[in-house]
N, C-alpha and C positions, 0 to 999 in steps of 0.2 A: 924457653920459659922454665922456671925451676920445677922439678918434679914434685916438690912438696905441695904444689897447688892441686895435684890430682886428688889426694884424699880430702883436701879442703873443699874443693868444688863438689866432690861426691857427698860430703857431709851437708853442704849447703843445699844441694838438690833434695837430698833425703829429708831435710828438716822442714820442707814446705808442708804445713798441716792441711792437707786437702779437705778432709772431712770436716774439720773445724771451720774452715773458710766457707765451704759450700753450705753448711747448716746455718752459719751466721748470716750468709747472704739470703738463703731461702726463708728462714724463720726468724731471723733477728735474735736468736738465742745462742747460748754457749752449750755445745753438745756435751761438754764435760759435766754439765749439771743435768743431763737427760739420760734416762735408761741406765746402762752400765757405767756411763761416764767415760767410755772409750771414744777416741776420735776416729776409729777405723770404720770400714765399710759396713760391718755387721750391725753395729749400733746405729749408724746413720740410716741403714735400711729399716731397722725396727722402728725408728722414731719418725722418719720422713718418707718411707716408701722405697720401692724397688729401684726406681729411676735414679734418685739421688744416691742411693747406696751403691748401685752399679757404677755410677759416674765417679764416686769416691774410689771404688776399687780400681777402675781404669787409670785414674790420675795417680794413685799411690803406686800402682805397678809401673806406670810410665816413667815416673821419676827415678825408680830403681833401675829400670832398663837403660834410661838415658845416662845415668851416672856411670854405669859400667861400660856402655858403648863408647862414650866420649873418652873414658880412660884408655880403653883398648886402642882407639884410633890415635890418640895422642902418643901412645907407647909403640904403635906399629905392630900390635899383636893380632893374630888371626882370631876372629871371634864370630861364631863358634869355630873351633878347629875341626879338622877332619877326624872323625872317630878313630881312635886307636892308633893314629899316626904319632910318631915320637914328637914330643913337644920341643920346639926350638929353644936352645939355651939362651936365656935372657933374664937379666935382673928385673926386667919390666913386669914379670909375673908377680914379684913381691909387691910392686906398686898397685897392680890390678887387684891383688888380694886385699890390700889396704882399702882400695876404693870400694870393694864389695862390702866390707865390714863397716866402713864409715857411712856409706849410703844407708845401710840398715840402722846404724846407731843414730843417724840424723833423724830418722823417722821416730824411733823409740824415745830418744832423748832430745826432742826439738827445743832449741833455746827460745823460740818464740812463745812457748807455752810453759815457761819455767821448767824445762827439761822433762815435762810430763807428756809423752806422745802416745803413739799407738803400740800395737803388739808385734808389728813387723811382717805379718803374713803377706799382705798384698805387695808391699815393697820388696820383700824377699822373692815373691813370685816374679816381679819384674827383673830383679837382679839375675835370677837363674834363667829367666827367659832369654836374656842376652847371652848367658854363658852356655847353657845346655838345653836348648828348646825341646829336643826329643825326650830328655829326662823329665822336663816339666810336663810334657804331654802325658806320659805314663803316670806322673804324680797327680795330675788333675783328674785323670780317670779314677784313680784310687780314692781321691778326695771325694768325688761325687758319689762313689759307691758307699763310702763310710757314712756320708751324710744321709744318703737314701736309706741305709739300714738302721742307723742309730738316731738320726735327726739331731745330732750334736755337731755344730760347726766347730766348736772348740776342740773336740776330740779329733775330728778330721784334720784340723789345722796342725795339731800336735803330731799326729802320726805321719801326716804328709811331710812335715818339716824334718822329722827324723829319717824318713825313707829317702828324701831327695838326694842327699850326698851320696848314698850308696847307689842309687839309680844313675846318678851322674857318672860315677866311676864305672859302672857296668856298661854305660852307653859310650863313654868317651875314653876310658882307660888311660893309656900313656899320652894322650893328646894334651892333657894338663899335667903340670908338675905337682909334686906333693904339697907345695904351699897352697895351691888352689883348693885341694881337697880338705886341707886343714882349715882354711878359711870357711869353706862350705859347712864343715862340721861345727865350727864355732858359731856360725850364723844360725844353724839349726838349734843349737843349745840355747842361744840367746832368746830365740823365739819361744822355746819351751819354757824357759824361766819366766818370761813375760806372761805366760799362761798359768802361773802358779795358782792364782785365785780360781781359775776355771777348773784346774785339777782337783782342788779341794772341794769344789761344788760337785764335780763329777763323782768323787768318792762318797760324798754325803747324799747324793741323789737329788740335789737341788738345782742342778744346772738347767739353764733355759734350753728347751728344744726348739729347733728351727721350724718355722711355719710361714709360708708366704701369706696366708690369710691373717695371722696374728700381726705380722709386720704391717700389712696394709691397714688393718683396723687401728693400730696404734698411730700410724701416720695420719689417718683421717681424724682421729681424736685430737691430735696435736694441732690440727688446723682449725678446730672448732673454737669459737670464742667462748670464754667462760660464762656460765649462766648463774644467775643469783638464785638462792633458795627461795621457795615460795611457801 
């Protein structure tokens, strides 16, 4: 089968708008008109509660993981490779790098929602979970620490995205060729760019702080029928 199908399939998988579909199924509403307007797990959690938010996170990560895993199997590349072992010479790494970026782009620019998708954090998590699980483990630990200290999910997402390519290199070294690290860095930059509005709110001191209680309260409120004024 033609290799060009690899990035096409990766984009198609990444483009599945999990949060939009789950919120539409659960509440019959468009998540893009609720809360921050984002289709990602954080906004779904704030509007519909932890369970639906976590399910969105899992599905968004799963599609990123599946896109990269399928591409690697198709190309016959070891995934993940042995840490610091020399990468085998193969043009397949170029196609895998393309699959990485196209899966992320599919989520961020989904054609099913007029190319207005999510911010790529959960899908990026799945992509890198397939590529570098040990690096992801360290990144998740740092993410949780940043959220615990600052209570800003956006700040943790931005910093974790920027740190992940470096942690991937420290963990796997020569096991991946330069093109994979270049793709990882490009993915991190794309995620940070998608958080531009969050960065502006962080600098202005108006960014939303994470709270399980506030998310549950908003979700409960969204399930209440409207009441008429008396």
